[in-house]
C-alpha positions as CSV (number, residue, x, y, z in Angstrom):
1,M,5.9,-45.2,-0.5
2,L,6.1,-43.5,3.0
3,K,3.9,-40.4,3.3
4,V,5.5,-38.1,6.0
5,G,4.0,-34.9,7.5
6,L,6.4,-32.5,8.8
7,T,5.2,-29.4,10.7
8,G,6.6,-27.1,13.6
9,G,5.8,-23.7,15.1
10,I,7.1,-20.6,13.4
11,G,10.7,-19.8,13.7
12,A,11.2,-23.4,15.2
13,G,13.5,-24.4,11.8
14,K,11.2,-26.5,9.9
15,S,12.4,-25.1,6.6
16,E,16.0,-26.0,7.7
17,V,14.8,-29.5,8.5
18,S,13.2,-30.2,5.4
19,R,16.0,-28.7,3.4
20,L,18.2,-31.2,5.1
21,L,15.9,-34.0,4.6
22,V,16.0,-33.3,0.9
23,E,19.5,-33.8,0.8
24,C,19.1,-36.9,2.6
25,G,17.0,-38.3,-0.6
26,A,13.3,-37.1,0.5
27,V,10.7,-36.0,-2.0
28,L,9.7,-32.7,-0.6
29,I,5.9,-31.2,-1.0
30,D,5.9,-27.8,0.1
31,A,2.3,-26.4,1.3
32,D,3.2,-22.9,1.3
33,R,4.9,-23.0,-2.1
34,I,1.9,-24.9,-3.4
35,A,-0.3,-22.0,-2.0
36,R,1.5,-19.5,-3.7
37,E,1.3,-21.2,-7.1
38,V,-2.4,-21.8,-6.8
39,V,-3.1,-17.9,-6.8
40,A,-0.6,-17.0,-9.0
41,P,-1.4,-14.3,-11.9
42,G,-3.9,-16.0,-14.5
43,T,-4.9,-18.9,-12.0
44,P,-8.5,-19.9,-11.3
45,G,-7.4,-19.6,-7.5
46,L,-6.4,-16.1,-7.9
47,A,-9.8,-15.1,-9.6
48,S,-11.7,-16.7,-7.0
49,V,-9.7,-14.6,-4.3
50,V,-10.5,-11.4,-5.9
51,E,-14.0,-12.4,-6.5
52,A,-14.3,-13.0,-2.5
53,F,-12.1,-10.0,-1.6
54,G,-12.1,-7.5,-4.2
55,E,-9.3,-6.1,-6.9
56,E,-8.1,-4.0,-3.7
57,I,-6.1,-7.3,-2.8
58,L,-4.2,-6.9,-6.1
59,A,-0.6,-5.6,-6.4
60,A,0.3,-3.2,-9.5
61,D,1.5,-6.2,-11.4
62,G,-1.8,-8.2,-11.2
63,S,-0.3,-10.4,-8.6
64,L,-1.7,-11.2,-5.2
65,D,-1.0,-8.7,-2.5
66,R,0.2,-10.9,0.3
67,P,0.8,-8.5,3.2
68,R,-2.8,-6.5,2.3
69,L,-4.7,-9.7,2.3
70,G,-2.9,-10.9,5.1
71,A,-4.1,-7.8,7.2
72,I,-7.6,-8.3,6.0
73,V,-7.7,-12.1,7.1
74,F,-5.6,-12.2,10.1
75,A,-8.0,-9.8,12.1
76,D,-11.0,-11.5,10.8
77,A,-11.6,-15.3,11.5
78,E,-14.6,-15.4,9.1
79,R,-12.6,-13.9,6.1
80,L,-9.6,-16.4,6.9
81,A,-12.1,-18.9,6.8
82,T,-13.5,-18.0,3.4
83,L,-9.7,-17.6,2.4
84,N,-9.1,-21.1,3.4
85,A,-12.1,-22.5,1.7
86,I,-10.7,-21.4,-1.6
87,V,-7.1,-22.1,-1.2
88,H,-7.0,-25.2,0.8
89,P,-8.6,-27.3,-1.7
90,L,-6.5,-26.2,-4.3
91,V,-3.3,-27.0,-2.2
92,G,-4.6,-30.3,-1.6
93,T,-5.3,-31.4,-5.2
94,R,-1.7,-30.3,-6.4
95,S,-0.1,-31.8,-3.3
96,R,-1.9,-35.2,-4.4
97,E,-0.6,-34.8,-8.0
98,L,2.8,-34.5,-6.8
99,E,2.6,-37.3,-4.4
100,Q,1.4,-39.6,-7.4
101,A,4.3,-38.3,-9.2
102,A,7.0,-39.6,-6.6
103,A,8.4,-43.2,-7.0
104,E,6.8,-46.1,-5.6
105,D,9.5,-46.5,-2.8
106,A,10.0,-42.8,-2.2
107,V,10.0,-41.1,1.1
108,V,7.5,-38.0,0.8
109,I,7.8,-35.2,3.1
110,H,4.6,-32.7,3.2
111,D,5.9,-29.7,4.5
112,V,2.8,-28.5,6.2
113,P,2.7,-25.2,8.7
114,L,-0.6,-25.9,9.8
115,L,-0.8,-29.6,10.1
116,T,-1.7,-29.5,13.9
117,E,-4.4,-26.5,13.6
118,N,-6.2,-28.4,10.8
119,S,-6.2,-31.9,12.1
120,L,-4.2,-33.4,9.2
121,A,-2.3,-35.7,11.0
122,P,-4.5,-39.0,10.0
123,L,-3.2,-38.4,6.3
124,Y,0.1,-39.4,7.3
125,D,2.0,-42.6,7.8
126,V,4.4,-40.5,10.4
127,V,4.4,-36.9,11.8
128,I,7.5,-35.0,12.4
129,V,7.1,-32.1,14.6
130,V,10.2,-29.6,14.5
131,D,10.0,-28.2,18.2
132,A,12.1,-25.3,19.5
133,A,11.5,-23.3,22.9
134,P,9.4,-20.2,22.6
135,E,12.3,-17.9,23.5
136,T,14.3,-19.7,20.9
137,Q,11.4,-19.2,18.0
138,L,11.1,-15.2,19.5
139,D,14.8,-14.6,19.2
140,R,15.0,-16.1,15.5
141,L,11.6,-14.1,14.3
142,V,13.1,-10.8,15.6
143,R,16.8,-11.4,14.9
144,L,16.8,-13.2,11.6
145,R,13.4,-12.1,10.2
146,G,13.2,-8.6,11.3
147,M,9.9,-8.8,12.9
148,T,9.1,-6.5,15.8
149,E,8.6,-8.4,19.3
150,E,5.1,-7.9,19.2
151,D,4.4,-9.2,15.7
152,A,6.4,-12.2,16.3
153,R,4.5,-12.9,19.6
154,A,1.2,-12.3,17.8
155,R,2.0,-15.1,15.2
156,M,3.4,-17.3,17.5
157,A,0.1,-16.8,19.4
158,A,-2.3,-17.4,16.6
159,Q,-0.6,-21.0,15.9
160,A,-1.0,-24.4,18.0
161,T,0.7,-24.5,21.1
162,R,4.0,-26.3,21.5
163,E,2.2,-29.2,23.6
164,Q,-0.7,-29.6,20.9
165,R,2.2,-30.1,18.3
166,R,4.1,-32.7,20.2
167,E,0.8,-34.6,21.2
168,I,0.4,-35.4,17.4
169,A,4.2,-36.3,16.9
170,D,5.5,-39.7,16.0
171,I,9.0,-38.3,15.8
172,V,10.1,-34.8,17.6
173,I,12.9,-33.2,16.3
174,D,14.3,-30.8,19.0
175,N,15.9,-27.7,17.4
176,D,17.4,-25.5,20.1
177,V,20.8,-26.6,18.6
178,P,23.6,-25.4,16.8
179,L,23.1,-26.3,12.8
180,E,26.1,-29.1,13.2
181,E,23.9,-31.2,16.0
182,L,20.7,-30.5,13.8
183,E,22.4,-32.0,10.8
184,Q,23.3,-35.3,12.5
185,R,19.8,-35.2,14.1
186,V,18.2,-35.1,10.9
187,K,20.2,-38.2,9.5
188,D,19.4,-40.1,12.3
189,V,15.8,-39.4,11.4
190,W,16.1,-40.1,7.8
191,A,17.6,-43.5,8.7
192,E,14.2,-44.4,10.8
193,L,12.3,-43.1,7.9
194,V,14.1,-45.5,5.6
195,R,13.5,-48.2,7.9
196,R,9.9,-47.6,8.2
197,S,9.6,-47.3,4.3
198,R,11.1,-50.6,4.0
199,A,9.3,-52.2,6.6
200,S,5.8,-51.1,5.1
201,R,6.3,-52.6,1.7
202,P,4.8,-55.9,0.7
203,S,7.3,-58.7,0.9
204,G,9.2,-59.3,-2.4
205,A,8.9,-55.5,-3.5
206,E,12.3,-54.5,-3.1
């Protein structure tokens, strides 16, 4: 099994790259999706978040009101740390379960938005960073996601810098390109991942 960490700044196109890697044959473990699952209604995770932040972070249907919680933790580093201390271990446990369920020869892509910020690179055999110029990120966030320019810049500023991400990368996918070109770049990266996966197997394992 080849364990790959995939990350990139907001608006860089990481989700598109993960989708293309899955089309190539990768097994995807999406940290954001798992983070939502572990605080779904009825889970111990949600109970812990409510205990820490109060019932005002619940929506009318009993689910987590993410915008309300985000407004609380985004402006308060201590409260963000409290939330992370609840959610991150749950995400880690579930990610390991999914990884263990994958085939022995699988290329497993861990889609981890905060891989750089949380110093997680040593956990993976290969780290891929999806990179785009800040002006490209800003355009995508405003034009495609409907953010205000102020909100988009704040979200970008809260993440690791472009240089910090590239510093931990084994492979960089530059995504200041049309989709057709990105598709070819991802296919080339997939070929390299398959090569590394085969090279890492014990002799006679195939």
